[in-house]
All heavy atoms as an XYZ file, in Angstrom:
980
protein
N       0.848     -1.180      0.000
C       0.000      0.000      0.000
C       0.895      1.245      0.000
O       1.866      1.328      0.742
C      -0.901     -0.009      1.237
C      -1.752      1.219      1.359
S      -2.883      1.187      2.740
C      -1.893      1.895      4.014
N       0.546      2.184     -0.821
C       1.284      3.438     -0.859
C       0.892      4.298      0.334
O      -0.268      4.373      0.710
C       0.985      4.198     -2.154
C       1.474      3.497     -3.379
N       2.807      3.409     -3.687
C       0.810      2.844     -4.368
C       2.941      2.733     -4.812
N       1.739      2.378     -5.244
N       1.860      4.953      0.896
C       1.614      5.798      2.061
C       1.025      7.143      1.672
O       0.400      7.818      2.482
C       2.919      5.990      2.833
C       2.843      6.759      4.139
C       1.947      6.031      5.124
C       4.204      6.970      4.701
N       1.161      7.519      0.411
C       0.751      8.853     -0.021
C      -0.764      9.037      0.074
O      -1.240     10.091      0.515
C       1.244      9.111     -1.461
C       0.726     10.436     -1.974
C       2.751      9.068     -1.513
N      -1.525      8.022     -0.327
C      -2.983      8.178     -0.380
C      -3.595      8.449      0.999
O      -4.344      9.432      1.167
C      -3.625      6.960     -1.030
C      -3.139      6.718     -2.440
C      -2.653      5.482     -2.818
C      -3.148      7.736     -3.387
C      -2.199      5.253     -4.108
C      -2.699      7.529     -4.673
C      -2.227      6.281     -5.034
O      -1.766      6.079     -6.305
N      -3.330      7.631      2.019
C      -3.907      7.972      3.329
C      -3.308      9.250      3.926
O      -4.003      9.968      4.648
C      -3.597      6.765      4.209
C      -2.702      5.894      3.453
C      -2.686      6.323      2.041
N      -2.050      9.548      3.617
C      -1.446     10.763      4.165
C      -2.096     12.016      3.573
O      -2.361     12.992      4.297
C       0.058     10.773      3.901
N      -2.376     11.983      2.266
C      -3.039     13.133      1.635
C      -4.468     13.268      2.143
O      -4.941     14.378      2.436
C      -2.994     12.999      0.097
C      -3.914     14.003     -0.573
C      -1.577     13.167     -0.407
N      -5.166     12.140      2.287
C      -6.532     12.177      2.811
C      -6.549     12.699      4.246
O      -7.406     13.520      4.610
C      -7.171     10.790      2.741
C      -8.599     10.685      3.258
C      -9.532     11.558      2.441
C      -9.052      9.242      3.249
N      -5.592     12.272      5.055
C      -5.514     12.754      6.435
C      -5.193     14.244      6.470
O      -5.746     14.978      7.298
C      -4.468     11.966      7.201
N      -4.321     14.692      5.578
C      -4.002     16.128      5.532
C      -5.228     16.941      5.137
O      -5.485     18.014      5.711
C      -2.853     16.385      4.563
N      -5.994     16.437      4.179
C      -7.219     17.143      3.783
C      -8.239     17.170      4.916
O      -8.866     18.210      5.175
C      -7.814     16.498      2.535
C      -7.050     16.716      1.231
C      -7.684     15.905      0.101
C      -7.002     18.183      0.878
N      -8.410     16.048      5.589
C      -9.333     16.008      6.729
C      -8.895     16.980      7.823
O      -9.723     17.684      8.406
C      -9.402     14.595      7.306
C     -10.373     13.623      6.688
C     -10.224     12.250      7.336
C     -11.791     14.104      6.831
N      -7.609     16.993      8.097
C      -7.109     17.879      9.137
C      -7.300     19.341      8.749
O      -7.673     20.172      9.586
C      -5.631     17.590      9.417
C      -5.133     18.229     10.675
C      -5.310     17.605     11.891
C      -4.498     19.461     10.647
C      -4.865     18.194     13.062
C      -4.053     20.058     11.802
C      -4.230     19.420     13.021
N      -7.071     19.671      7.485
C      -7.250     21.056      7.026
C      -8.707     21.482      7.096
O      -9.010     22.620      7.486
C      -6.712     21.214      5.616
S      -4.909     21.181      5.547
N      -9.620     20.581      6.730
C     -11.046     20.901      6.836
C     -11.435     21.110      8.302
O     -12.178     22.037      8.639
C     -11.899     19.796      6.172
C     -13.365     19.951      6.511
C     -11.698     19.807      4.677
N     -10.917     20.262      9.192
C     -11.196     20.429     10.616
C     -10.611     21.708     11.174
O     -11.240     22.397     11.977
N      -9.396     22.040     10.752
C      -8.766     23.275     11.212
C      -9.536     24.499     10.730
O      -9.738     25.457     11.484
C      -7.322     23.333     10.720
C      -6.477     24.489     11.221
C      -6.295     24.404     12.724
C      -5.135     24.495     10.524
N     -10.000     24.459      9.481
C     -10.832     25.551      8.973
C     -12.109     25.672      9.799
O     -12.553     26.779     10.124
C     -11.168     25.319      7.497
C     -12.174     26.310      6.969
C     -11.811     27.613      6.685
C     -13.504     25.941      6.771
C     -12.735     28.532      6.215
C     -14.437     26.845      6.310
C     -14.051     28.139      6.033
O     -14.969     29.037      5.580
N     -12.706     24.539     10.132
C     -13.934     24.571     10.934
C     -13.715     25.156     12.311
O     -14.554     25.897     12.823
N     -12.582     24.848     12.930
C     -12.296     25.390     14.264
C     -12.052     26.892     14.191
O     -12.509     27.648     15.046
C     -11.084     24.661     14.892
C     -10.570     25.398     16.112
C     -11.460     23.239     15.261
N     -11.342     27.331     13.153
C     -10.991     28.750     13.064
C     -12.116     29.624     12.527
O     -12.216     30.795     12.887
C      -9.748     28.921     12.193
C      -8.467     28.298     12.751
C      -7.337     28.457     11.756
C      -8.109     28.890     14.087
N     -12.971     29.079     11.657
C     -13.955     29.918     10.971
C     -15.367     29.812     11.542
O     -16.146     30.746     11.402
C     -13.993     29.563      9.485
N     -15.702     28.717     12.165
C     -17.072     28.527     12.650
C     -17.286     29.239     13.962
O     -16.363     29.410     14.753
C     -17.393     27.033     12.813
C     -17.322     26.266     11.535
C     -18.406     26.685     10.614
N     -18.300     25.966      9.354
C     -19.038     26.212      8.325
N     -19.940     27.151      8.385
N     -18.897     25.525      7.218
N     -18.515     29.629     14.203
C     -18.854     30.305     15.451
C     -19.757     29.465     16.328
O     -19.844     29.709     17.521
C     -19.535     31.640     15.154
C     -18.587     32.581     14.484
C     -19.160     33.929     14.316
N     -18.142     34.775     13.690
C     -18.393     35.930     13.195
N     -19.596     36.427     13.241
N     -17.432     36.640     12.649
N     -20.423     28.483     15.764
C     -21.291     27.608     16.534
C     -20.430     26.593     17.276
O     -19.578     25.933     16.691
C     -22.266     26.905     15.593
C     -23.347     26.170     16.336
O     -23.242     25.920     17.520
N     -24.392     25.833     15.615
N     -20.658     26.439     18.574
C     -19.814     25.577     19.395
C     -19.944     24.106     18.994
O     -18.971     23.353     19.070
C     -20.162     25.755     20.865
N     -21.102     23.685     18.553
C     -21.285     22.286     18.139
C     -20.494     22.019     16.862
O     -19.860     20.959     16.720
C     -22.776     21.964     17.968
C     -23.461     22.029     19.334
C     -22.971     20.596     17.344
C     -24.924     21.819     19.308
N     -20.474     22.965     15.941
C     -19.672     22.791     14.729
C     -18.180     22.809     15.043
O     -17.398     22.114     14.373
C     -20.019     23.878     13.712
C     -21.420     23.785     13.106
C     -21.667     24.947     12.170
C     -21.594     22.471     12.373
N     -17.770     23.550     16.042
C     -16.370     23.538     16.458
C     -16.010     22.166     17.024
O     -14.943     21.617     16.723
C     -16.091     24.664     17.476
C     -14.714     24.525     18.089
C     -16.236     26.017     16.814
N     -16.903     21.584     17.831
C     -16.663     20.240     18.347
C     -16.581     19.215     17.217
O     -15.743     18.309     17.253
C     -17.756     19.844     19.337
C     -17.709     20.488     20.707
C     -18.928     20.088     21.527
C     -16.441     20.117     21.434
N     -17.438     19.344     16.217
C     -17.387     18.429     15.072
C     -16.080     18.598     14.299
O     -15.501     17.609     13.823
C     -18.582     18.664     14.154
C     -19.888     18.188     14.737
S     -21.329     18.617     13.760
C     -20.938     17.923     12.190
N     -15.592     19.806     14.198
C     -14.328     20.053     13.510
C     -13.147     19.450     14.269
O     -12.209     18.930     13.666
C     -14.120     21.548     13.319
O     -15.150     22.087     12.528
N     -13.200     19.518     15.587
C     -12.154     18.880     16.393
C     -12.184     17.374     16.176
O     -11.134     16.717     16.095
C     -12.318     19.253     17.882
C     -11.427     18.414     18.771
C     -12.029     20.718     18.090
N     -13.377     16.806     16.054
C     -13.494     15.371     15.763
C     -12.885     15.029     14.411
O     -12.236     13.988     14.256
C     -14.959     14.942     15.798
C     -15.560     14.927     17.171
C     -14.962     13.853     18.054
O     -14.691     12.748     17.560
O     -14.754     14.146     19.235
N     -13.089     15.878     13.422
C     -12.458     15.655     12.113
C     -10.941     15.656     12.229
O     -10.260     14.823     11.620
C     -12.895     16.733     11.124
C     -14.143     16.468     10.308
C     -14.453     17.675      9.437
C     -13.983     15.242      9.455
N     -10.413     16.577     13.007
C      -8.966     16.640     13.182
C      -8.443     15.391     13.883
O      -7.395     14.839     13.505
C      -8.595     17.902     13.958
C      -8.865     19.176     13.205
S      -8.756     20.662     14.195
C      -7.044     20.680     14.612
N      -9.162     14.907     14.885
C      -8.746     13.686     15.567
C      -8.824     12.475     14.651
O      -7.977     11.576     14.723
C      -9.586     13.476     16.824
C      -9.302     14.430     17.977
C     -10.308     14.229     19.089
C      -7.894     14.241     18.496
N      -9.825     12.432     13.787
C      -9.916     11.327     12.829
C      -8.779     11.363     11.818
O      -8.306     10.311     11.372
C     -11.266     11.337     12.124
C     -12.365     10.828     13.025
O     -12.120     10.018     13.914
N     -13.574     11.299     12.801
N      -8.323     12.544     11.444
C      -7.169     12.655     10.553
C      -5.916     12.108     11.241
O      -5.108     11.404     10.619
C      -6.958     14.108     10.138
N      -5.767     12.395     12.507
C      -4.637     11.855     13.264
C      -4.734     10.334     13.347
O      -3.730      9.625     13.189
C      -4.583     12.502     14.667
C      -3.587     11.796     15.560
C      -4.259     13.974     14.559
N      -5.939      9.814     13.585
C      -6.132      8.369     13.634
C      -5.758      7.712     12.313
O      -5.120      6.650     12.284
C      -7.578      8.029     13.986
C      -7.903      8.330     15.418
O      -7.018      8.464     16.247
N      -9.180      8.459     15.712
N      -6.153      8.324     11.212
C      -5.828      7.780      9.900
C      -4.317      7.747      9.685
O      -3.770      6.761      9.171
C      -6.515      8.605      8.811
C      -6.353      8.130      7.383
C      -6.892      6.718      7.213
C      -7.052      9.078      6.440
N      -3.623      8.788     10.085
C      -2.164      8.809      9.981
C      -1.521      7.749     10.863
O      -0.573      7.071     10.451
C      -1.615     10.179     10.353
C      -1.409     11.054      9.157
O      -1.211     10.571      8.048
N      -1.453     12.350      9.378
N      -2.016      7.575     12.073
C      -1.448      6.577     12.966
C      -1.567      5.172     12.388
O      -0.604      4.396     12.403
C      -2.122      6.650     14.336
C      -1.729      7.813     15.237
C      -2.623      7.861     16.464
C      -0.277      7.698     15.648
N      -2.732      4.839     11.867
C      -2.929      3.506     11.305
C      -2.133      3.330     10.024
O      -1.519      2.273      9.794
C      -4.438      3.229     11.085
C      -4.656      1.952     10.309
C      -5.156      3.169     12.420
N      -2.107      4.355      9.177
C      -1.363      4.244      7.918
C       0.128      4.053      8.168
O       0.771      3.199      7.536
C      -1.600      5.486      7.061
N       0.691      4.804      9.089
C       2.112      4.642      9.384
C       2.391      3.333     10.108
O       3.463      2.741      9.945
C       2.645      5.827     10.181
C       3.026      6.995      9.330
C       2.149      8.041      9.128
C       4.255      7.032      8.709
C       2.495      9.110      8.329
C       4.622      8.101      7.897
C       3.727      9.146      7.706
N       1.439      2.842     10.887
C       1.603      1.546     11.533
C       1.677      0.429     10.491
O       2.522     -0.462     10.597
C       0.449      1.302     12.503
C       0.585     -0.015     13.240
O       1.659     -0.243     13.819
O      -0.377     -0.804     13.220
N       0.816      0.492      9.492
C       0.842     -0.514      8.426
C       2.094     -0.365      7.574
O       2.732     -1.356      7.196
C      -0.444     -0.412      7.567
C      -0.340     -1.269      6.317
C      -1.654     -0.804      8.386
N       2.489      0.846      7.279
C       3.644      1.081      6.416
C       4.951      0.635      7.067
O       5.827      0.064      6.432
C       3.715      2.561      6.060
C       4.800      2.906      5.090
C       4.919      2.490      3.800
C       5.915      3.751      5.346
N       6.034      3.027      3.224
C       6.671      3.807      4.159
C       6.333      4.471      6.450
C       7.827      4.557      4.057
C       7.483      5.219      6.343
C       8.223      5.257      5.148
N       5.071      0.859      8.382
C       6.285      0.471      9.096
C       6.298     -0.999      9.496
O       7.324     -1.492      9.965
C       6.461      1.351     10.347
C       6.736      2.824     10.090
C       6.729      3.600     11.393
C       8.060      2.991      9.377
N       5.159     -1.661      9.357
C       5.020     -3.075      9.735
C       5.481     -3.309     11.183
O       6.298     -4.177     11.468
C       5.782     -3.966      8.765
C       5.181     -3.994      7.396
C       5.943     -4.956      6.499
N       5.309     -5.073      5.189
C       5.550     -4.248      4.173
N       6.365     -3.240      4.323
N       4.948     -4.430      3.021
N       4.942     -2.501     12.046
C       5.290     -2.579     13.464
C       4.709     -3.841     14.076
O       3.511     -4.128     13.930
C       4.760     -1.334     14.178
C       5.209     -1.229     15.614
O       6.153     -1.945     15.988
O       4.624     -0.418     16.356
N       5.529     -4.629     14.768
C       5.035     -5.875     15.358
C       4.192     -5.618     16.608
O       3.338     -6.431     16.955
C       6.211     -6.796     15.729
O       7.084     -6.100     16.609
C       6.957     -7.220     14.468
N       4.428     -4.499     17.265
C       3.632     -4.170     18.454
C       2.336     -3.448     18.104
O       1.477     -3.298     18.974
C       4.457     -3.311     19.413
C       5.680     -3.972     20.031
C       6.439     -2.964     20.868
C       5.270     -5.160     20.860
N       2.205     -2.996     16.888
C       1.035     -2.235     16.432
C       0.765     -1.036     17.338
O      -0.346     -0.814     17.822
C      -0.202     -3.123     16.335
C      -0.045     -4.233     15.355
N       0.065     -4.013     14.007
C       0.069     -5.574     15.538
C       0.213     -5.168     13.384
N       0.236     -6.136     14.291
N       1.808     -0.257     17.562
C       1.705      0.914     18.433
C       0.773      1.976     17.850
O       0.062      2.659     18.591
C       3.086      1.520     18.677
N       0.755      2.099     16.519
C      -0.136      3.071     15.888
C      -1.596      2.753     16.123
O      -2.408      3.638     16.393
N      -1.925      1.471     16.051
C      -3.318      1.076     16.293
C      -3.685      1.221     17.765
O      -4.822      1.593     18.097
C      -3.528     -0.350     15.811
C      -3.401     -0.473     14.311
C      -3.550     -1.896     13.826
O      -4.028     -2.756     14.550
N      -3.152     -2.137     12.586
N      -2.741      0.953     18.654
C      -3.002      1.135     20.086
C      -3.221      2.616     20.405
O      -4.132      2.966     21.165
C      -1.848      0.578     20.908
N      -2.403      3.478     19.815
C      -2.598      4.910     20.025
C      -3.903      5.396     19.403
O      -4.526      6.331     19.910
C      -1.410      5.691     19.455
C      -0.125      5.634     20.269
C       1.015      6.306     19.526
C      -0.320      6.269     21.621
N      -4.315      4.761     18.307
C      -5.597      5.114     17.701
C      -6.752      4.798     18.642
O      -7.688      5.598     18.770
C      -5.765      4.375     16.364
O      -4.723      4.784     15.487
C      -7.101      4.667     15.734
N      -6.694      3.656     19.306
C      -7.743      3.333     20.282
C      -7.753      4.349     21.428
O      -8.821      4.748     21.906
C      -7.538      1.919     20.823
C      -7.845      0.796     19.843
C      -7.496     -0.542     20.460
C      -9.299      0.828     19.434
N      -6.582      4.765     21.856
C      -6.501      5.784     22.906
C      -7.095      7.107     22.420
O      -7.827      7.780     23.147
C      -5.039      5.962     23.327
C      -4.841      6.972     24.401
C      -5.245      6.717     25.699
C      -4.250      8.186     24.123
C      -5.065      7.657     26.704
C      -4.067      9.137     25.112
C      -4.471      8.859     26.402
N      -6.801      7.469     21.184
C      -7.334      8.715     20.624
C      -8.847      8.651     20.477
O      -9.536      9.653     20.705
C      -6.675      9.007     19.267
O      -5.270      8.956     19.415
C      -7.069     10.367     18.738
N      -9.367      7.497     20.106
C     -10.824      7.337     20.009
C     -11.466      7.497     21.382
O     -12.527      8.130     21.522
C     -11.169      5.974     19.372
C     -10.786      5.984     17.896
C     -12.648      5.653     19.538
C     -10.890      4.630     17.224
N     -10.826      6.969     22.421
C     -11.355      7.134     23.779
C     -11.328      8.597     24.208
O     -12.276      9.095     24.833
C     -10.549      6.275     24.751
N     -10.269      9.301     23.850
C     -10.183     10.733     24.173
C     -11.273     11.515     23.439
O     -11.909     12.404     24.002
C      -8.787     11.278     23.815
C      -7.721     10.651     24.700
C      -8.737     12.798     23.900
C      -7.859     10.988     26.156
N     -11.515     11.158     22.169
C     -12.553     11.845     21.390
C     -13.939     11.581     21.968
O     -14.780     12.483     22.017
C     -12.485     11.405     19.936
N     -14.164     10.355     22.413
C     -15.467     10.040     23.015
C     -15.656     10.808     24.325
O     -16.756     11.302     24.612
C     -15.578      8.540     23.253
N     -14.592     10.910     25.111
C     -14.685     11.673     26.357
C     -14.905     13.153     26.073
O     -15.655     13.827     26.792
C     -13.419     11.475     27.179
N     -14.266     13.652     25.026
C     -14.440     15.063     24.662
C     -15.888     15.355     24.286
O     -16.469     16.351     24.730
C     -13.512     15.405     23.500
C     -13.677     16.795     22.985
C     -13.857     16.856     21.484
O     -13.564     15.876     20.799
O     -14.328     17.912     21.020
N     -16.485     14.485     23.503
C     -17.888     14.685     23.124
C     -18.802     14.453     24.320
O     -19.793     15.165     24.517
C     -18.254     13.760     21.944
C     -17.591     14.266     20.683
C     -19.750     13.677     21.736
C     -18.026     15.652     20.263
N     -18.469     13.466     25.141
C     -19.298     13.172     26.319
C     -19.320     14.294     27.329
O     -20.302     14.480     28.034
N     -18.245     15.062     27.414
C     -18.185     16.187     28.346
C     -18.543     17.503     27.650
O     -19.267     18.326     28.195
C     -16.775     16.298     28.970
C     -16.429     15.043     29.777
C     -16.635     17.536     29.826
C     -17.327     14.825     30.976
N     -18.040     17.684     26.429
C     -18.225     18.956     25.734
C     -19.643     19.220     25.292
O     -20.145     20.347     25.403
N     -20.318     18.203     24.776
C     -21.675     18.412     24.271
C     -22.667     18.790     25.371
O     -23.443     19.733     25.184
C     -22.138     17.175     23.495
C     -23.398     17.333     22.679
C     -23.246     18.439     21.652
C     -23.746     16.027     21.987
N     -22.668     18.127     26.530
C     -23.576     18.608     27.589
C     -23.256     20.020     28.069
O     -24.164     20.786     28.393
C     -23.370     17.598     28.722
C     -22.887     16.374     28.054
C     -22.082     16.839     26.895
N     -21.978     20.381     28.078
C     -21.632     21.751     28.481
C     -22.185     22.752     27.475
O     -22.758     23.776     27.854
C     -20.108     21.893     28.637
C     -19.639     21.127     29.867
C     -19.701     23.357     28.737
C     -18.146     21.056     30.020
N     -22.041     22.445     26.186
C     -22.559     23.344     25.155
C     -24.083     23.433     25.254
O     -24.658     24.525     25.129
C     -22.121     22.878     23.754
C     -22.863     23.620     22.665
C     -20.625     23.060     23.588
N     -24.753     22.322     25.506
C     -26.211     22.344     25.628
C     -26.667     23.144     26.843
O     -27.660     23.880     26.768
C     -26.754     20.921     25.678
C     -26.623     20.126     24.378
C     -27.095     18.692     24.578
C     -27.382     20.790     23.251
N     -25.950     23.021     27.960
C     -26.309     23.819     29.143
C     -26.057     25.302     28.919
O     -26.844     26.144     29.350
C     -25.524     23.333     30.358
C     -26.015     22.043     30.987
C     -25.076     21.589     32.083
C     -27.416     22.224     31.528
N     -24.966     25.629     28.242
C     -24.696     27.042     27.936
C     -25.772     27.587     27.010
O     -26.257     28.709     27.199
C     -23.283     27.200     27.327
C     -23.104     28.565     26.706
C     -22.234     26.963     28.388
N     -26.183     26.796     26.030
C     -27.253     27.239     25.129
C     -28.559     27.430     25.894
O     -29.289     28.389     25.645
C     -27.448     26.230     23.998
C     -28.549     26.631     23.054
C     -28.360     27.634     22.119
C     -29.793     26.017     23.121
C     -29.367     28.014     21.266
C     -30.817     26.399     22.264
C     -30.598     27.389     21.344
O     -31.605     27.768     20.512
N     -28.841     26.536     26.811
C     -30.082     26.649     27.585
C     -30.062     27.885     28.479
O     -31.068     28.575     28.629
C     -30.276     25.395     28.437
C     -31.606     25.382     29.168
C     -31.777     24.154     30.007
N     -31.745     22.968     29.162
C     -31.547     21.742     29.630
N     -31.342     21.553     30.914
N     -31.559     20.720     28.814
N     -28.904     28.192     29.063
C     -28.818     29.337     29.975
C     -28.675     30.672     29.253
O     -29.258     31.665     29.672
C     -27.638     29.159     30.934
C     -27.895     28.070     31.940
O     -29.037     27.746     32.231
N     -26.838     27.490     32.465
N     -27.897     30.704     28.194
C     -27.605     31.966     27.512
C     -28.444     32.200     26.271
O     -28.523     33.315     25.784
C     -26.129     32.014     27.109
C     -25.178     31.899     28.272
C     -24.674     33.251     28.652
N     -23.783     33.156     29.792
C     -22.509     33.437     29.750
N     -21.958     33.799     28.630
N     -21.786     33.358     30.837
N     -28.987     31.144     25.672
C     -29.797     31.298     24.474
C     -28.994     31.331     23.189
O     -29.554     31.538     22.126
N     -27.694     31.098     23.259
C     -26.863     31.074     22.070
C     -25.694     30.120     22.296
O     -25.253     29.921     23.429
C     -26.339     32.477     21.711
O     -25.610     32.391     20.500
C     -25.466     33.055     22.793
N     -25.232     29.536     21.208
C     -24.011     28.726     21.285
C     -22.920     29.353     20.425
O     -21.984     28.687     20.018
C     -24.291     27.293     20.841
O     -24.698     27.275     19.493
N     -23.060     30.650     20.163
C     -22.074     31.391     19.396
C     -20.822     31.566     20.244
O     -20.868     32.108     21.347
C     -22.644     32.760     19.005
C     -21.767     33.525     18.044
O     -20.735     32.976     17.614
O     -22.119     34.669     17.719
N     -19.691     31.090     19.742
C     -18.452     31.106     20.512
C     -17.983     32.537     20.767
O     -17.429     32.825     21.830
C     -17.365     30.288     19.775
C     -16.049     30.330     20.520
C     -17.823     28.858     19.602
N     -18.220     33.442     19.844
C     -17.787     34.826     20.026
C     -18.537     35.520     21.156
O     -18.002     36.418     21.794
C     -17.976     35.621     18.740
C     -17.006     35.190     17.657
O     -15.942     34.626     18.002
O     -17.303     35.410     16.472
N     -19.755     35.117     21.409
C     -20.539     35.727     22.483
C     -20.297     35.067     23.834
O     -20.779     35.541     24.849
C     -22.030     35.649     22.165
C     -22.424     36.512     21.012
C     -23.902     36.515     20.840
N     -24.274     37.335     19.698
C     -25.499     37.495     19.292
N     -26.487     36.896     19.924
N     -25.764     38.252     18.255
N     -19.556     33.985     23.841
C     -19.329     33.242     25.079
C     -17.881     33.390     25.527
O     -17.227     32.429     25.881
C     -19.661     31.769     24.874
C     -21.074     31.464     24.413
C     -21.248     29.996     24.144
C     -22.080     31.946     25.432
N     -17.369     34.589     25.502
C     -15.965     34.810     25.859
C     -15.697     34.510     27.327
O     -14.692     33.957     27.689
C     -15.559     36.254     25.559
C     -15.544     36.555     24.103
C     -14.369     35.900     23.477
N     -14.365     36.212     22.043
C     -13.626     35.609     21.174
N     -12.833     34.650     21.544
N     -13.678     35.922     19.912
N     -16.593     34.910     28.210
C     -16.380     34.673     29.629
C     -17.538     33.849     30.172
O     -18.598     33.762     29.582
C     -16.267     35.991     30.390
C     -17.473     36.883     30.165
O     -18.243     36.639     29.227
O     -17.637     37.833     30.933
N     -17.323     33.241     31.310
C     -18.351     32.391     31.895
C     -19.259     33.148     32.857
O     -20.272     32.622     33.275
C     -17.698     31.217     32.617
C     -16.938     30.266     31.703
C     -16.264     29.189     32.540
C     -17.856     29.641     30.693
N     -18.904     34.363     33.223
C     -19.727     35.136     34.132
C     -20.866     35.801     33.375
O     -20.782     36.052     32.181
C     -18.888     36.200     34.833
N     -21.942     36.074     34.099
C     -23.057     36.792     33.500
C     -22.657     38.242     33.262
O     -21.777     38.784     33.914
C     -24.283     36.750     34.412
C     -24.898     35.363     34.455
O     -24.755     34.640     33.452
O     -25.500     35.026     35.477
N     -23.355     38.880     32.357
C     -23.095     40.284     32.066
C     -23.560     41.104     33.259
O     -24.698     40.968     33.712
C     -23.835     40.708     30.781
C     -23.619     42.173     30.503
C     -23.394     39.858     29.626
N     -22.692     41.970     33.808
C     -23.098     42.747     34.978
C     -24.162     43.777     34.622
O     -24.154     44.356     33.544
C     -21.804     43.431     35.433
C     -20.920     43.401     34.249
C     -21.327     42.218     33.423
N     -25.086     43.973     35.543
C     -26.141     44.963     35.351
C     -25.740     46.257     36.042
O     -24.709     46.341     36.709
C     -27.471     44.450     35.931
O     -27.289     44.224     37.337
C     -27.900     43.161     35.248
N     -26.569     47.275     35.898
C     -26.283     48.570     36.516
C     -26.308     48.469     38.037
O     -25.540     49.133     38.718
C     -27.285     49.612     36.042
N     -27.178     47.629     38.589
C     -27.260     47.462     40.039
C     -26.014     46.783     40.584
O     -25.614     47.018     41.718
C     -28.499     46.660     40.410
N     -25.370     45.926     39.786
C     -24.157     45.262     40.235
C     -22.986     46.219     40.335
O     -22.077     46.017     41.127
C     -23.783     44.120     39.283
C     -24.789     42.987     39.317
O     -25.510     42.876     40.336
O     -24.853     42.228     38.340
N     -22.989     47.270     39.540
C     -21.863     48.195     39.535
C     -21.938     49.225     40.659
O     -20.949     49.858     40.972
C     -21.769     48.898     38.184
O     -22.922     49.681     37.972
N     -23.121     49.415     41.270
C     -23.252     50.375     42.360
C     -22.868     49.709     43.673
O     -23.381     48.640     43.996
C     -24.685     50.895     42.453
C     -25.055     51.845     41.331
S     -26.608     52.646     41.645
C     -27.704     51.568     40.766
N     -21.965     50.309     44.440
C     -21.569     49.699     45.715
C     -22.689     49.774     46.740
O     -23.442     50.751     46.789
C     -20.355     50.523     46.156
C     -20.481     51.814     45.429
C     -21.238     51.518     44.155
N     -22.811     48.724     47.530
C     -23.793     48.722     48.605
C     -25.192     48.332     48.188
O     -26.109     48.438     48.986
N     -25.400     47.897     46.965
C     -26.742     47.493     46.546
C     -26.765     46.000     46.328
O     -25.792     45.399     45.906
C     -27.158     48.182     45.234
O     -26.227     47.812     44.217
C     -27.177     49.686     45.394
N     -27.898     45.412     46.648
C     -28.114     43.994     46.380
C     -29.438     43.835     45.667
O     -30.313     44.687     45.747
C     -28.125     43.172     47.688
O     -29.179     43.662     48.510
C     -26.797     43.269     48.421
N     -29.579     42.710     44.985
C     -30.811     42.476     44.238
C     -31.994     42.161     45.140
O     -33.126     42.490     44.833
C     -30.613     41.323     43.247
C     -29.664     41.703     42.131
O     -29.494     42.916     41.896
O     -29.110     40.787     41.514
N     -31.746     41.514     46.286
C     -32.857     41.088     47.119
C     -33.091     42.013     48.310
O     -33.798     41.664     49.223
C     -32.641     39.654     47.598
C     -31.323     39.499     48.333
O     -30.587     40.451     48.499
N     -31.043     38.273     48.757
N     -32.498     43.180     48.338
C     -32.713     44.123     49.430
C     -34.076     44.798     49.266
O     -34.459     45.184     48.164
C     -31.617     45.190     49.443
N     -34.835     44.926     50.378
C     -36.140     45.579     50.275
C     -35.985     47.074     50.050
O     -34.998     47.677     50.454
C     -36.800     45.284     51.621
C     -35.656     45.053     52.556
C     -34.550     44.461     51.729
N     -36.943     47.633     49.364
C     -36.959     49.088     49.149
C     -37.413     49.744     50.443
O     -38.520     49.520     50.916
C     -37.897     49.457     47.999
C     -37.384     48.939     46.674
O     -36.163     48.942     46.463
O     -38.215     48.516     45.862
N     -36.550     50.558     51.013
C     -36.836     51.153     52.310
C     -36.699     52.663     52.199
O     -35.775     53.174     51.585
C     -35.850     50.632     53.388
C     -36.340     50.989     54.774
C     -35.640     49.156     53.272
N     -37.662     53.368     52.793
C     -37.577     54.835     52.872
C     -37.998     55.234     54.269
O     -39.092     54.912     54.712
C     -38.481     55.486     51.839
N     -37.130     55.913     54.994
C     -37.379     56.378     56.362
C     -37.729     55.224     57.290
O     -38.602     55.339     58.145
C     -38.490     57.444     56.394
C     -38.107     58.684     55.604
O     -36.891     58.987     55.544
O     -39.010     59.329     55.057
N     -37.087     54.077     57.122
C     -37.273     52.961     58.038
C     -38.492     52.105     57.777
O     -38.749     51.158     58.500
N     -39.321     52.426     56.797
C     -40.485     51.574     56.533
C     -40.363     50.987     55.139
O     -39.732     51.563     54.254
C     -41.789     52.347     56.676
C     -41.990     53.418     55.633
C     -43.358     54.042     55.794
C     -43.605     54.944     54.591
N     -44.939     55.441     54.557
N     -40.954     49.826     54.928
C     -40.884     49.131     53.655
C     -41.872     49.750     52.679
O     -43.019     49.999     53.010
C     -41.188     47.646     53.852
C     -40.994     46.848     52.613
C     -41.307     45.382     52.888
N     -41.260     44.679     51.633
C     -40.324     43.829     51.314
N     -39.380     43.557     52.167
N     -40.336     43.215     50.150
N     -41.420     49.991     51.445
C     -42.270     50.581     50.420
C     -43.002     49.494     49.674
O     -42.493     48.407     49.454
C     -41.426     51.405     49.446
C     -40.666     52.595     50.023
C     -39.808     53.200     48.939
C     -41.626     53.602     50.581
N     -44.197     49.808     49.232
C     -44.930     48.893     48.362
C     -44.451     49.110     46.935
O     -43.729     50.055     46.637
C     -46.449     49.134     48.459
O     -46.716     50.452     48.013
C     -46.944     48.930     49.878
N     -44.888     48.242     46.029
C     -44.410     48.347     44.653
C     -44.879     49.646     43.990
O     -44.183     50.222     43.180
C     -44.877     47.139     43.832
O     -46.294     47.114     43.820
N     -46.021     50.137     44.325
C     -46.500     51.391     43.760
C     -45.702     52.590     44.241
O     -45.425     53.522     43.504
N     -45.332     52.564     45.518
C     -44.539     53.666     46.072
C     -43.108     53.639     45.550
O     -42.490     54.673     45.348
C     -44.528     53.582     47.599
C     -45.870     53.808     48.221
C     -45.853     53.513     49.708
O     -44.938     52.814     50.172
O     -46.747     54.004     50.415
N     -42.581     52.434     45.336
C     -41.196     52.313     44.864
C     -41.079     52.805     43.441
O     -40.049     53.337     43.047
C     -40.721     50.864     44.972
N     -42.132     52.630     42.636
C     -42.090     53.057     41.251
C     -42.169     54.574     41.116
O     -41.687     55.148     40.164
C     -43.230     52.418     40.460
N     -42.772     55.221     42.080
C     -42.968     56.667     42.017
C     -41.782     57.396     42.464
O     -40.768     57.617     42.255
C     -44.101     57.082     42.926
């Protein structure tokens, strides 16, 4: 078997995956692109294992390890992406730069809390009085 054919196919797969990671904004598509890149590595490992005629089949053993890593990545990454989508309403990677919520105006004022009662002159205000 010629080594060129699987090596070129693996290079193409890796390039498509790299383009997907760099150009896509949807987190699920980024995860799929990472999977493409891992599959390109797996193809190279098996192709070089066959080409070198390794008696220990180290390339195939590393491929099984890489498949386990890819499964763990999807098993952990996909639920995280789904929870982020459920909480934030988007899976756009550019909008998910930080994990903290966007601070509101009340958060920036010192000494204010969200659950503090509206108080004026020691008595609690009703909602109608607080609005006025």
